[in-house]
N, CA, C and O atoms as a GROMACS GRO file, in nm:
protein
  616
    1MET      N    1  -0.449   1.144   1.961
    1MET     CA    2  -0.587   1.102   1.954
    1MET      C    3  -0.598   0.950   1.957
    1MET      O    4  -0.512   0.879   1.905
    2LYS      N    5  -0.702   0.904   2.017
    2LYS     CA    6  -0.723   0.760   2.023
    2LYS      C    7  -0.791   0.714   1.893
    2LYS      O    8  -0.878   0.782   1.839
    3GLY      N    9  -0.750   0.598   1.843
    3GLY     CA   10  -0.810   0.544   1.722
    3GLY      C   11  -0.743   0.589   1.594
    3GLY      O   12  -0.785   0.550   1.485
    4GLU      N   13  -0.640   0.671   1.606
    4GLU     CA   14  -0.572   0.721   1.487
    4GLU      C   15  -0.461   0.624   1.447
    4GLU      O   16  -0.386   0.578   1.533
    5ALA      N   17  -0.450   0.593   1.319
    5ALA     CA   18  -0.349   0.500   1.271
    5ALA      C   19  -0.219   0.575   1.242
    5ALA      O   20  -0.221   0.686   1.189
    6LYS      N   21  -0.106   0.513   1.279
    6LYS     CA   22   0.026   0.572   1.253
    6LYS      C   23   0.079   0.515   1.122
    6LYS      O   24   0.106   0.395   1.114
    7THR      N   25   0.094   0.599   1.022
    7THR     CA   26   0.139   0.554   0.890
    7THR      C   27   0.287   0.521   0.893
    7THR      O   28   0.368   0.598   0.945
    8ILE      N   29   0.321   0.404   0.838
    8ILE     CA   30   0.461   0.361   0.828
    8ILE      C   31   0.518   0.399   0.692
    8ILE      O   32   0.624   0.460   0.684
    9ALA      N   33   0.445   0.362   0.585
    9ALA     CA   34   0.492   0.392   0.450
    9ALA      C   35   0.374   0.404   0.355
    9ALA      O   36   0.269   0.342   0.376
   10LYS      N   37   0.391   0.486   0.250
   10LYS     CA   38   0.288   0.504   0.148
   10LYS      C   39   0.347   0.469   0.012
   10LYS      O   40   0.467   0.484  -0.012
   11ASN      N   41   0.260   0.422  -0.076
   11ASN     CA   42   0.300   0.391  -0.213
   11ASN      C   43   0.244   0.501  -0.304
   11ASN      O   44   0.138   0.484  -0.363
   12ARG      N   45   0.316   0.613  -0.313
   12ARG     CA   46   0.269   0.726  -0.392
   12ARG      C   47   0.268   0.695  -0.542
   12ARG      O   48   0.186   0.747  -0.617
   13LYS      N   49   0.361   0.610  -0.583
   13LYS     CA   50   0.372   0.575  -0.724
   13LYS      C   51   0.245   0.504  -0.773
   13LYS      O   52   0.205   0.520  -0.888
   14ALA      N   53   0.183   0.426  -0.685
   14ALA     CA   54   0.062   0.352  -0.722
   14ALA      C   55  -0.051   0.446  -0.758
   14ALA      O   56  -0.128   0.417  -0.849
   15LEU      N   57  -0.064   0.558  -0.688
   15LEU     CA   58  -0.170   0.653  -0.718
   15LEU      C   59  -0.151   0.717  -0.855
   15LEU      O   60  -0.248   0.758  -0.919
   16HIS      N   61  -0.027   0.725  -0.900
   16HIS     CA   62   0.002   0.781  -1.032
   16HIS      C   63  -0.018   0.676  -1.141
   16HIS      O   64  -0.069   0.706  -1.249
   17GLU      N   65   0.022   0.552  -1.114
   17GLU     CA   66   0.019   0.446  -1.214
   17GLU      C   67  -0.117   0.379  -1.230
   17GLU      O   68  -0.147   0.324  -1.336
   18TYR      N   69  -0.200   0.381  -1.125
   18TYR     CA   70  -0.325   0.306  -1.125
   18TYR      C   71  -0.445   0.392  -1.092
   18TYR      O   72  -0.434   0.493  -1.022
   19GLU      N   73  -0.559   0.350  -1.143
   19GLU     CA   74  -0.688   0.409  -1.106
   19GLU      C   75  -0.746   0.318  -0.998
   19GLU      O   76  -0.771   0.200  -1.024
   20ILE      N   77  -0.767   0.370  -0.879
   20ILE     CA   78  -0.813   0.291  -0.766
   20ILE      C   79  -0.964   0.266  -0.778
   20ILE      O   80  -1.042   0.360  -0.787
   21VAL      N   81  -1.002   0.138  -0.780
   21VAL     CA   82  -1.142   0.101  -0.792
   21VAL      C   83  -1.203   0.075  -0.654
   21VAL      O   84  -1.314   0.119  -0.625
   22GLU      N   85  -1.129   0.005  -0.569
   22GLU     CA   86  -1.182  -0.036  -0.438
   22GLU      C   87  -1.064  -0.057  -0.343
   22GLU      O   88  -0.956  -0.099  -0.386
   23THR      N   89  -1.082  -0.027  -0.214
   23THR     CA   90  -0.976  -0.051  -0.116
   23THR      C   91  -1.029  -0.137  -0.002
   23THR      O   92  -1.148  -0.136   0.028
   24LEU      N   93  -0.938  -0.210   0.060
   24LEU     CA   94  -0.972  -0.288   0.179
   24LEU      C   95  -0.849  -0.300   0.267
   24LEU      O   96  -0.736  -0.279   0.224
   25GLU      N   97  -0.875  -0.335   0.394
   25GLU     CA   98  -0.769  -0.346   0.494
   25GLU      C   99  -0.734  -0.493   0.514
   25GLU      O  100  -0.822  -0.578   0.525
   26ALA      N  101  -0.604  -0.520   0.518
   26ALA     CA  102  -0.558  -0.658   0.540
   26ALA      C  103  -0.447  -0.658   0.645
   26ALA      O  104  -0.371  -0.562   0.657
   27GLY      N  105  -0.440  -0.765   0.720
   27GLY     CA  106  -0.331  -0.783   0.815
   27GLY      C  107  -0.210  -0.840   0.743
   27GLY      O  108  -0.223  -0.890   0.631
   28VAL      N  109  -0.094  -0.833   0.806
   28VAL     CA  110   0.030  -0.885   0.747
   28VAL      C  111   0.093  -0.982   0.844
   28VAL      O  112   0.100  -0.955   0.964
   29GLU      N  113   0.140  -1.095   0.792
   29GLU     CA  114   0.209  -1.193   0.875
   29GLU      C  115   0.356  -1.155   0.880
   29GLU      O  116   0.427  -1.164   0.779
   30LEU      N  117   0.404  -1.112   0.998
   30LEU     CA  118   0.542  -1.064   1.014
   30LEU      C  119   0.610  -1.136   1.129
   30LEU      O  120   0.544  -1.195   1.215
   31THR      N  121   0.743  -1.128   1.130
   31THR     CA  122   0.820  -1.179   1.244
   31THR      C  123   0.841  -1.064   1.343
   31THR      O  124   0.813  -0.948   1.311
   32GLY      N  125   0.890  -1.096   1.462
   32GLY     CA  126   0.910  -0.995   1.566
   32GLY      C  127   1.010  -0.887   1.528
   32GLY      O  128   0.987  -0.770   1.554
   33THR      N  129   1.122  -0.927   1.464
   33THR     CA  130   1.222  -0.826   1.428
   33THR      C  131   1.173  -0.737   1.314
   33THR      O  132   1.216  -0.622   1.303
   34GLU      N  133   1.083  -0.788   1.230
   34GLU     CA  134   1.027  -0.704   1.124
   34GLU      C  135   0.938  -0.596   1.184
   34GLU      O  136   0.938  -0.482   1.137
   35VAL      N  137   0.861  -0.630   1.286
   35VAL     CA  138   0.774  -0.533   1.352
   35VAL      C  139   0.860  -0.426   1.420
   35VAL      O  140   0.828  -0.308   1.415
   36ARG      N  141   0.968  -0.468   1.483
   36ARG     CA  142   1.058  -0.371   1.548
   36ARG      C  143   1.120  -0.277   1.445
   36ARG      O  144   1.134  -0.158   1.470
   37SER      N  145   1.156  -0.331   1.329
   37SER     CA  146   1.210  -0.248   1.223
   37SER      C  147   1.105  -0.149   1.172
   37SER      O  148   1.137  -0.034   1.142
   38LEU      N  149   0.980  -0.193   1.163
   38LEU     CA  150   0.872  -0.104   1.120
   38LEU      C  151   0.846   0.006   1.222
   38LEU      O  152   0.809   0.117   1.184
   39ARG      N  153   0.866  -0.024   1.350
   39ARG     CA  154   0.848   0.079   1.453
   39ARG      C  155   0.949   0.192   1.436
   39ARG      O  156   0.925   0.305   1.478
   40GLU      N  157   1.063   0.161   1.374
   40GLU     CA  158   1.164   0.264   1.345
   40GLU      C  159   1.135   0.332   1.210
   40GLU      O  160   1.220   0.404   1.158
   41ASN      N  161   1.015   0.309   1.154
   41ASN     CA  162   0.972   0.364   1.025
   41ASN      C  163   1.061   0.321   0.910
   41ASN      O  164   1.094   0.402   0.824
   42ASN      N  165   1.100   0.195   0.908
   42ASN     CA  166   1.180   0.143   0.799
   42ASN      C  167   1.094   0.052   0.712
   42ASN      O  168   1.065  -0.061   0.750
   43CYS      N  169   1.053   0.102   0.596
   43CYS     CA  170   0.975   0.021   0.503
   43CYS      C  171   0.974   0.091   0.368
   43CYS      O  172   0.978   0.214   0.361
   44GLN      N  173   0.969   0.012   0.261
   44GLN     CA  174   0.966   0.068   0.127
   44GLN      C  175   0.860  -0.006   0.045
   44GLN      O  176   0.870  -0.128   0.027
   45LEU      N  177   0.760   0.067  -0.004
   45LEU     CA  178   0.649   0.008  -0.079
   45LEU      C  179   0.649   0.045  -0.228
   45LEU      O  180   0.548   0.022  -0.295
   46THR      N  181   0.757   0.100  -0.280
   46THR     CA  182   0.751   0.157  -0.414
   46THR      C  183   0.711   0.061  -0.525
   46THR      O  184   0.620   0.093  -0.601
   47ASP      N  185   0.773  -0.054  -0.537
   47ASP     CA  186   0.743  -0.145  -0.648
   47ASP      C  187   0.674  -0.272  -0.600
   47ASP      O  188   0.703  -0.381  -0.651
   48CYS      N  189   0.585  -0.260  -0.505
   48CYS     CA  190   0.523  -0.381  -0.451
   48CYS      C  191   0.389  -0.410  -0.519
   48CYS      O  192   0.326  -0.322  -0.578
   49PHE      N  193   0.349  -0.534  -0.508
   49PHE     CA  194   0.222  -0.580  -0.564
   49PHE      C  195   0.178  -0.703  -0.486
   49PHE      O  196   0.255  -0.760  -0.409
   50ALA      N  197   0.053  -0.743  -0.506
   50ALA     CA  198   0.000  -0.861  -0.436
   50ALA      C  199  -0.054  -0.960  -0.538
   50ALA      O  200  -0.110  -0.922  -0.641
   51LEU      N  201  -0.036  -1.088  -0.509
   51LEU     CA  202  -0.083  -1.196  -0.595
   51LEU      C  203  -0.165  -1.294  -0.512
   51LEU      O  204  -0.141  -1.312  -0.392
   52ILE      N  205  -0.262  -1.358  -0.579
   52ILE     CA  206  -0.341  -1.461  -0.512
   52ILE      C  207  -0.292  -1.595  -0.565
   52ILE      O  208  -0.304  -1.624  -0.684
   53ARG      N  209  -0.237  -1.678  -0.475
   53ARG     CA  210  -0.185  -1.810  -0.510
   53ARG      C  211  -0.236  -1.913  -0.410
   53ARG      O  212  -0.213  -1.900  -0.290
   54GLY      N  213  -0.304  -2.014  -0.460
   54GLY     CA  214  -0.350  -2.123  -0.373
   54GLY      C  215  -0.446  -2.079  -0.265
   54GLY      O  216  -0.440  -2.132  -0.154
   55GLY      N  217  -0.533  -1.984  -0.294
   55GLY     CA  218  -0.630  -1.938  -0.195
   55GLY      C  219  -0.571  -1.848  -0.089
   55GLY      O  220  -0.636  -1.823   0.013
   56GLU      N  221  -0.449  -1.797  -0.110
   56GLU     CA  222  -0.384  -1.705  -0.016
   56GLU      C  223  -0.334  -1.583  -0.093
   56GLU      O  224  -0.300  -1.592  -0.211
   57VAL      N  225  -0.330  -1.469  -0.025
   57VAL     CA  226  -0.281  -1.346  -0.088
   57VAL      C  227  -0.139  -1.321  -0.038
   57VAL      O  228  -0.114  -1.319   0.083
   58TRP      N  229  -0.046  -1.302  -0.132
   58TRP     CA  230   0.096  -1.279  -0.100
   58TRP      C  231   0.138  -1.142  -0.151
   58TRP      O  232   0.104  -1.104  -0.262
   59MET      N  233   0.213  -1.070  -0.068
   59MET     CA  234   0.263  -0.937  -0.103
   59MET      C  235   0.411  -0.951  -0.142
   59MET      O  236   0.492  -0.999  -0.064
   60HIS      N  237   0.443  -0.908  -0.263
   60HIS     CA  238   0.579  -0.917  -0.316
   60HIS      C  239   0.640  -0.777  -0.328
   60HIS      O  240   0.568  -0.679  -0.346
   61GLY      N  241   0.770  -0.769  -0.319
   61GLY     CA  242   0.841  -0.644  -0.345
   61GLY      C  243   0.844  -0.545  -0.231
   61GLY      O  244   0.888  -0.432  -0.250
   62VAL      N  245   0.798  -0.583  -0.112
   62VAL     CA  246   0.805  -0.492   0.003
   62VAL      C  247   0.941  -0.512   0.069
   62VAL      O  248   0.980  -0.624   0.101
   63HIS      N  249   1.011  -0.401   0.090
   63HIS     CA  250   1.145  -0.409   0.151
   63HIS      C  251   1.137  -0.358   0.294
   63HIS      O  252   1.114  -0.239   0.319
   64ILE      N  253   1.155  -0.449   0.389
   64ILE     CA  254   1.164  -0.413   0.532
   64ILE      C  255   1.307  -0.446   0.573
   64ILE      O  256   1.340  -0.564   0.589
   65PRO      N  257   1.392  -0.345   0.592
   65PRO     CA  258   1.532  -0.372   0.625
   65PRO      C  259   1.546  -0.446   0.758
   65PRO      O  260   1.458  -0.435   0.844
   66PRO      N  261   1.655  -0.520   0.776
   66PRO     CA  262   1.674  -0.594   0.902
   66PRO      C  263   1.682  -0.499   1.022
   66PRO      O  264   1.730  -0.386   1.011
   67PHE      N  265   1.633  -0.547   1.135
   67PHE     CA  266   1.636  -0.471   1.259
   67PHE      C  267   1.780  -0.452   1.302
   67PHE      O  268   1.858  -0.548   1.301
   68ALA      N  269   1.817  -0.330   1.339
   68ALA     CA  270   1.956  -0.298   1.371
   68ALA      C  271   2.010  -0.380   1.487
   68ALA      O  272   2.125  -0.425   1.482
   69GLN      N  273   1.930  -0.402   1.591
   69GLN     CA  274   1.975  -0.479   1.706
   69GLN      C  275   1.934  -0.626   1.693
   69GLN      O  276   1.937  -0.701   1.791
   70GLY      N  277   1.895  -0.667   1.573
   70GLY     CA  278   1.855  -0.806   1.552
   70GLY      C  279   1.975  -0.899   1.551
   70GLY      O  280   2.089  -0.854   1.567
   71ASN      N  281   1.949  -1.028   1.534
   71ASN     CA  282   2.057  -1.125   1.536
   71ASN      C  283   2.048  -1.210   1.409
   71ASN      O  284   1.998  -1.165   1.306
   72ILE      N  285   2.097  -1.332   1.416
   72ILE     CA  286   2.099  -1.418   1.298
   72ILE      C  287   1.960  -1.459   1.254
   72ILE      O  288   1.943  -1.514   1.145
   73TYR      N  289   1.859  -1.433   1.336
   73TYR     CA  290   1.723  -1.471   1.302
   73TYR      C  291   1.648  -1.363   1.224
   73TYR      O  292   1.528  -1.377   1.200
   74ASN      N  293   1.717  -1.255   1.185
   74ASN     CA  294   1.653  -1.155   1.100
   74ASN      C  295   1.616  -1.220   0.968
   74ASN      O  296   1.700  -1.283   0.905
   75PRO      N  297   1.490  -1.205   0.923
   75PRO     CA  298   1.450  -1.267   0.796
   75PRO      C  299   1.502  -1.189   0.676
   75PRO      O  300   1.554  -1.078   0.690
   76ASN      N  301   1.488  -1.247   0.558
   76ASN     CA  302   1.526  -1.182   0.433
   76ASN      C  303   1.442  -1.054   0.418
   76ASN      O  304   1.319  -1.062   0.429
   77PRO      N  305   1.504  -0.938   0.393
   77PRO     CA  306   1.427  -0.812   0.385
   77PRO      C  307   1.330  -0.806   0.267
   77PRO      O  308   1.233  -0.730   0.272
   78ASP      N  309   1.353  -0.884   0.162
   78ASP     CA  310   1.268  -0.877   0.043
   78ASP      C  311   1.180  -1.000   0.026
   78ASP      O  312   1.131  -1.025  -0.084
   79ARG      N  313   1.158  -1.076   0.131
   79ARG     CA  314   1.078  -1.198   0.118
   79ARG      C  315   0.932  -1.163   0.092
   79ARG      O  316   0.888  -1.052   0.122
   80LYS      N  317   0.858  -1.260   0.037
   80LYS     CA  318   0.715  -1.236   0.017
   80LYS      C  319   0.644  -1.259   0.150
   80LYS      O  320   0.680  -1.348   0.227
   81ARG      N  321   0.542  -1.176   0.174
   81ARG     CA  322   0.471  -1.180   0.301
   81ARG      C  323   0.324  -1.211   0.278
   81ARG      O  324   0.263  -1.159   0.184
   82LYS      N  325   0.269  -1.293   0.363
   82LYS     CA  326   0.130  -1.335   0.351
   82LYS      C  327   0.038  -1.227   0.407
   82LYS      O  328   0.063  -1.172   0.515
   83LEU      N  329  -0.068  -1.197   0.333
   83LEU     CA  330  -0.169  -1.104   0.381
   83LEU      C  331  -0.284  -1.182   0.442
   83LEU      O  332  -0.324  -1.286   0.389
   84LEU      N  333  -0.336  -1.132   0.550
   84LEU     CA  334  -0.440  -1.202   0.625
   84LEU      C  335  -0.578  -1.144   0.590
   84LEU      O  336  -0.611  -1.032   0.627
   85LEU      N  337  -0.655  -1.224   0.519
   85LEU     CA  338  -0.791  -1.188   0.479
   85LEU      C  339  -0.883  -1.307   0.501
   85LEU      O  340  -0.836  -1.420   0.513
   86HIS      N  341  -1.013  -1.283   0.504
   86HIS     CA  342  -1.110  -1.391   0.512
   86HIS      C  343  -1.118  -1.462   0.377
   86HIS      O  344  -1.095  -1.399   0.273
   87LYS      N  345  -1.149  -1.590   0.378
   87LYS     CA  346  -1.159  -1.668   0.254
   87LYS      C  347  -1.261  -1.608   0.158
   87LYS      O  348  -1.239  -1.607   0.037
   88LYS      N  349  -1.371  -1.558   0.212
   88LYS     CA  350  -1.474  -1.497   0.128
   88LYS      C  351  -1.418  -1.374   0.056
   88LYS      O  352  -1.445  -1.353  -0.062
   89GLN      N  353  -1.340  -1.292   0.128
   89GLN     CA  354  -1.277  -1.174   0.068
   89GLN      C  355  -1.178  -1.215  -0.040
   89GLN      O  356  -1.171  -1.152  -0.146
   90ILE      N  357  -1.101  -1.321  -0.014
   90ILE     CA  358  -1.001  -1.367  -0.111
   90ILE      C  359  -1.070  -1.416  -0.239
   90ILE      O  360  -1.025  -1.385  -0.349
   91ARG      N  361  -1.178  -1.493  -0.224
   91ARG     CA  362  -1.252  -1.540  -0.342
   91ARG      C  363  -1.307  -1.424  -0.423
   91ARG      O  364  -1.301  -1.424  -0.546
   92GLU      N  365  -1.361  -1.325  -0.354
   92GLU     CA  366  -1.416  -1.207  -0.420
   92GLU      C  367  -1.306  -1.130  -0.495
   92GLU      O  368  -1.326  -1.089  -0.609
   93LEU      N  369  -1.190  -1.112  -0.430
   93LEU     CA  370  -1.078  -1.044  -0.494
   93LEU      C  371  -1.028  -1.122  -0.616
   93LEU      O  372  -0.996  -1.064  -0.719
   94ASP      N  373  -1.020  -1.255  -0.602
   94ASP     CA  374  -0.974  -1.340  -0.712
   94ASP      C  375  -1.065  -1.325  -0.833
   94ASP      O  376  -1.019  -1.320  -0.947
   95ARG      N  377  -1.195  -1.318  -0.808
   95ARG     CA  378  -1.291  -1.303  -0.917
   95ARG      C  379  -1.273  -1.167  -0.985
   95ARG      O  380  -1.278  -1.158  -1.108
   96LYS      N  381  -1.252  -1.061  -0.905
   96LYS     CA  382  -1.238  -0.927  -0.962
   96LYS      C  383  -1.104  -0.909  -1.034
   96LYS      O  384  -1.097  -0.839  -1.135
   97VAL      N  385  -0.997  -0.971  -0.982
   97VAL     CA  386  -0.864  -0.956  -1.042
   97VAL      C  387  -0.856  -1.030  -1.176
   97VAL      O  388  -0.776  -0.994  -1.263
   98SER      N  389  -0.939  -1.133  -1.191
   98SER     CA  390  -0.935  -1.209  -1.316
   98SER      C  391  -0.982  -1.127  -1.436
   98SER      O  392  -0.959  -1.166  -1.550
   99GLU      N  393  -1.049  -1.013  -1.412
   99GLU     CA  394  -1.087  -0.923  -1.521
   99GLU      C  395  -0.960  -0.863  -1.581
   99GLU      O  396  -0.857  -0.850  -1.513
  100LYS      N  397  -0.968  -0.827  -1.707
  100LYS     CA  398  -0.850  -0.773  -1.777
  100LYS      C  399  -0.811  -0.637  -1.720
  100LYS      O  400  -0.895  -0.549  -1.702
  101GLY      N  401  -0.683  -0.620  -1.693
  101GLY     CA  402  -0.630  -0.492  -1.650
  101GLY      C  403  -0.641  -0.464  -1.501
  101GLY      O  404  -0.603  -0.355  -1.458
  102MET      N  405  -0.690  -0.558  -1.421
  102MET     CA  406  -0.705  -0.534  -1.277
  102MET      C  407  -0.585  -0.591  -1.202
  102MET      O  408  -0.529  -0.694  -1.241
  103ALA      N  409  -0.547  -0.524  -1.093
  103ALA     CA  410  -0.432  -0.568  -1.014
  103ALA      C  411  -0.457  -0.536  -0.867
  103ALA      O  412  -0.539  -0.450  -0.834
  104LEU      N  413  -0.386  -0.606  -0.779
  104LEU     CA  414  -0.389  -0.578  -0.636
  104LEU      C  415  -0.262  -0.502  -0.600
  104LEU      O  416  -0.151  -0.551  -0.620
  105VAL      N  417  -0.279  -0.382  -0.546
  105VAL     CA  418  -0.166  -0.296  -0.516
  105VAL      C  419  -0.175  -0.247  -0.372
  105VAL      O  420  -0.276  -0.188  -0.334
  106PRO      N  421  -0.072  -0.270  -0.290
  106PRO     CA  422  -0.070  -0.212  -0.155
  106PRO      C  423  -0.049  -0.061  -0.163
  106PRO      O  424   0.045  -0.015  -0.227
  107LEU      N  425  -0.135   0.017  -0.098
  107LEU     CA  426  -0.124   0.162  -0.100
  107LEU      C  427  -0.046   0.218   0.017
  107LEU      O  428   0.037   0.307   0.001
  108LYS      N  429  -0.074   0.165   0.137
  108LYS     CA  430   0.001   0.213   0.254
  108LYS      C  431   0.005   0.106   0.361
  108LYS      O  432  -0.080   0.017   0.365
  109MET      N  433   0.105   0.117   0.446
  109MET     CA  434   0.121   0.026   0.560
  109MET      C  435   0.117   0.113   0.685
  109MET      O  436   0.177   0.220   0.689
  110TYR      N  437   0.044   0.066   0.787
  110TYR     CA  438   0.028   0.147   0.907
  110TYR      C  439   0.004   0.060   1.029
  110TYR      O  440  -0.032  -0.057   1.018
  111PHE      N  441   0.025   0.121   1.148
  111PHE     CA  442  -0.007   0.058   1.275
  111PHE      C  443  -0.148   0.101   1.314
  111PHE      O  444  -0.180   0.220   1.310
  112LYS      N  445  -0.231   0.006   1.350
  112LYS     CA  446  -0.364   0.039   1.403
  112LYS      C  447  -0.350   0.073   1.550
  112LYS      O  448  -0.243   0.056   1.608
  113GLU      N  449  -0.459   0.121   1.611
  113GLU     CA  450  -0.453   0.165   1.751
  113GLU      C  451  -0.414   0.053   1.846
  113GLU      O  452  -0.359   0.080   1.953
  114ASN      N  453  -0.440  -0.074   1.809
  114ASN     CA  454  -0.400  -0.185   1.896
  114ASN      C  455  -0.264  -0.241   1.855
  114ASN      O  456  -0.232  -0.356   1.884
  115SER      N  457  -0.184  -0.158   1.787
  115SER     CA  458  -0.046  -0.186   1.744
  115SER      C  459  -0.032  -0.308   1.654
  115SER      O  460   0.071  -0.375   1.655
  116LEU      N  461  -0.136  -0.336   1.575
  116LEU     CA  462  -0.126  -0.438   1.472
  116LEU      C  463  -0.085  -0.371   1.341
  116LEU      O  464  -0.128  -0.260   1.312
  117VAL      N  465  -0.003  -0.439   1.262
  117VAL     CA  466   0.040  -0.384   1.134
  117VAL      C  467  -0.065  -0.420   1.030
  117VAL      O  468  -0.099  -0.537   1.012
  118LYS      N  469  -0.115  -0.319   0.960
  118LYS     CA  470  -0.217  -0.338   0.856
  118LYS      C  471  -0.168  -0.279   0.725
  118LYS      O  472  -0.084  -0.189   0.722
  119VAL      N  473  -0.224  -0.331   0.616
  119VAL     CA  474  -0.194  -0.281   0.482
  119VAL      C  475  -0.324  -0.241   0.416
  119VAL      O  476  -0.423  -0.315   0.421
  120GLU      N  477  -0.325  -0.123   0.354
  120GLU     CA  478  -0.441  -0.083   0.275
  120GLU      C  479  -0.417  -0.135   0.134
  120GLU      O  480  -0.329  -0.088   0.062
  121LEU      N  481  -0.497  -0.233   0.096
  121LEU     CA  482  -0.483  -0.301  -0.032
  121LEU      C  483  -0.586  -0.245  -0.128
  121LEU      O  484  -0.703  -0.230  -0.091
  122ALA      N  485  -0.545  -0.213  -0.251
  122ALA     CA  486  -0.637  -0.155  -0.349
  122ALA      C  487  -0.654  -0.247  -0.468
  122ALA      O  488  -0.558  -0.306  -0.517
  123LEU      N  489  -0.776  -0.258  -0.512
  123LEU     CA  490  -0.806  -0.323  -0.639
  123LEU      C  491  -0.798  -0.209  -0.741
  123LEU      O  492  -0.876  -0.114  -0.735
  124ALA      N  493  -0.704  -0.219  -0.834
  124ALA     CA  494  -0.675  -0.107  -0.921
  124ALA      C  495  -0.670  -0.149  -1.068
  124ALA      O  496  -0.646  -0.265  -1.101
  125ARG      N  497  -0.692  -0.051  -1.153
  125ARG     CA  498  -0.685  -0.071  -1.298
  125ARG      C  499  -0.572   0.019  -1.348
  125ARG      O  500  -0.564   0.136  -1.309
  126GLY      N  501  -0.485  -0.035  -1.433
  126GLY     CA  502  -0.373   0.042  -1.484
  126GLY      C  503  -0.418   0.160  -1.569
  126GLY      O  504  -0.511   0.147  -1.649
  127LYS      N  505  -0.354   0.274  -1.551
  127LYS     CA  506  -0.388   0.393  -1.628
  127LYS      C  507  -0.314   0.391  -1.761
  127LYS      O  508  -0.202   0.340  -1.771
  128LYS      N  509  -0.376   0.446  -1.861
  128LYS     CA  510  -0.311   0.468  -1.990
  128LYS      C  511  -0.236   0.600  -1.982
  128LYS      O  512  -0.255   0.677  -1.888
  129LEU      N  513  -0.151   0.626  -2.080
  129LEU     CA  514  -0.068   0.747  -2.078
  129LEU      C  515  -0.155   0.872  -2.078
  129LEU      O  516  -0.125   0.968  -2.006
  130HIS      N  517  -0.263   0.873  -2.158
  130HIS     CA  518  -0.347   0.993  -2.163
  130HIS      C  519  -0.420   1.015  -2.030
  130HIS      O  520  -0.448   1.130  -1.995
  131ASP      N  521  -0.451   0.908  -1.957
  131ASP     CA  522  -0.513   0.924  -1.825
  131ASP      C  523  -0.416   0.988  -1.727
  131ASP      O  524  -0.455   1.073  -1.647
  132LYS      N  525  -0.288   0.948  -1.735
  132LYS     CA  526  -0.186   1.006  -1.647
  132LYS      C  527  -0.171   1.154  -1.675
  132LYS      O  528  -0.161   1.235  -1.584
  133ARG      N  529  -0.169   1.189  -1.805
  133ARG     CA  530  -0.156   1.330  -1.842
  133ARG      C  531  -0.275   1.410  -1.792
  133ARG      O  532  -0.259   1.523  -1.744
  134GLN      N  533  -0.394   1.352  -1.803
  134GLN     CA  534  -0.514   1.420  -1.758
  134GLN      C  535  -0.511   1.443  -1.607
  134GLN      O  536  -0.546   1.551  -1.561
  135SER      N  537  -0.469   1.343  -1.530
  135SER     CA  538  -0.464   1.359  -1.384
  135SER      C  539  -0.357   1.461  -1.345
  135SER      O  540  -0.374   1.535  -1.248
  136MET      N  541  -0.245   1.464  -1.420
  136MET     CA  542  -0.142   1.564  -1.392
  136MET      C  543  -0.194   1.705  -1.421
  136MET      O  544  -0.167   1.798  -1.346
  137ALA      N  545  -0.270   1.720  -1.530
  137ALA     CA  546  -0.327   1.851  -1.564
  137ALA      C  547  -0.428   1.895  -1.458
  137ALA      O  548  -0.431   2.012  -1.421
  138GLU      N  549  -0.509   1.802  -1.409
  138GLU     CA  550  -0.605   1.836  -1.303
  138GLU      C  551  -0.534   1.880  -1.176
  138GLU      O  552  -0.574   1.976  -1.111
  139ARG      N  553  -0.428   1.810  -1.142
  139ARG     CA  554  -0.352   1.844  -1.022
  139ARG      C  555  -0.289   1.983  -1.036
  139ARG      O  556  -0.290   2.062  -0.942
  140ASP      N  557  -0.234   2.014  -1.156
  140ASP     CA  558  -0.175   2.145  -1.179
  140ASP      C  559  -0.280   2.256  -1.172
  140ASP      O  560  -0.254   2.363  -1.116
  141SER      N  561  -0.398   2.230  -1.228
  141SER     CA  562  -0.502   2.333  -1.225
  141SER      C  563  -0.550   2.358  -1.081
  141SER      O  564  -0.577   2.472  -1.044
  142LYS      N  565  -0.561   2.253  -1.000
  142LYS     CA  566  -0.600   2.270  -0.859
  142LYS      C  567  -0.496   2.354  -0.786
  142LYS      O  568  -0.530   2.439  -0.704
  143ARG      N  569  -0.369   2.327  -0.815
  143ARG     CA  570  -0.261   2.402  -0.751
  143ARG      C  571  -0.268   2.550  -0.788
  143ARG      O  572  -0.250   2.637  -0.703
  144GLU      N  573  -0.296   2.579  -0.917
  144GLU     CA  574  -0.308   2.718  -0.962
  144GLU      C  575  -0.425   2.788  -0.894
  144GLU      O  576  -0.415   2.904  -0.856
  145ILE      N  577  -0.537   2.718  -0.880
  145ILE     CA  578  -0.656   2.776  -0.815
  145ILE      C  579  -0.625   2.807  -0.669
  145ILE      O  580  -0.662   2.913  -0.618
  146GLU      N  581  -0.555   2.714  -0.601
  146GLU     CA  582  -0.520   2.738  -0.461
  146GLU      C  583  -0.426   2.858  -0.446
  146GLU      O  584  -0.440   2.936  -0.352
  147ARG      N  585  -0.332   2.873  -0.539
  147ARG     CA  586  -0.242   2.989  -0.535
  147ARG      C  587  -0.319   3.118  -0.554
  147ARG      O  588  -0.296   3.216  -0.484
  148ALA      N  589  -0.412   3.118  -0.650
  148ALA     CA  590  -0.491   3.238  -0.677
  148ALA      C  591  -0.576   3.274  -0.555
  148ALA      O  592  -0.587   3.392  -0.519
  149MET      N  593  -0.636   3.173  -0.492
  149MET     CA  594  -0.718   3.201  -0.375
  149MET      C  595  -0.633   3.253  -0.260
  149MET      O  596  -0.677   3.341  -0.185
  150LYS      N  597  -0.515   3.201  -0.245
  150LYS     CA  598  -0.425   3.244  -0.140
  150LYS      C  599  -0.384   3.389  -0.162
  150LYS      O  600  -0.381   3.468  -0.068
  151GLN      N  601  -0.353   3.426  -0.288
  151GLN     CA  602  -0.317   3.563  -0.321
  151GLN      C  603  -0.433   3.659  -0.295
  151GLN      O  604  -0.414   3.771  -0.248
  152ARG      N  605  -0.552   3.612  -0.327
  152ARG     CA  606  -0.671   3.697  -0.314
  152ARG      C  607  -0.701   3.731  -0.169
  152ARG      O  608  -0.742   3.844  -0.138
  153TYR      N  609  -0.681   3.635  -0.079
  153TYR     CA  610  -0.715   3.656   0.062
  153TYR      C  611  -0.601   3.713   0.145
  153TYR      O  612  -0.611   3.719   0.267
  154ARG      N  613  -0.494   3.754   0.081
  154ARG     CA  614  -0.383   3.817   0.156
  154ARG      C  615  -0.412   3.958   0.187
  154ARG      O  616  -0.330   4.026   0.250
   0.00000   0.00000   0.00000
């Protein structure tokens, strides 16, 4: 299908650890060999986060392994990467993140239809232990309901 984004990596841990308040799309500043490595679906978003420093948004903890056919110009796989946003968006995010308990968390990385690499960035609030238990209980109950419905319609 045209217009469909090809997902490279998802941060499933973030959905468990954080309550998502708002999401937005940001571009990523990458080198050529990093894009080639991403085309081979090599990326890890498990412990990543984003920080606002000096009016710019930086993504930390993203691991993009070196391109297999790359050369000495392959960058450090764990380097911090700049996210591309408008200044107005960055100011707005900075204001919202300054509230207690708010964080910027990358949820997924994907290729857009014009083969640009994008990151879905979430403004999130950390969950407490009882919130995590509650969401796990809700997920289990949904699973049980789906099983019962499946059994009923057999």
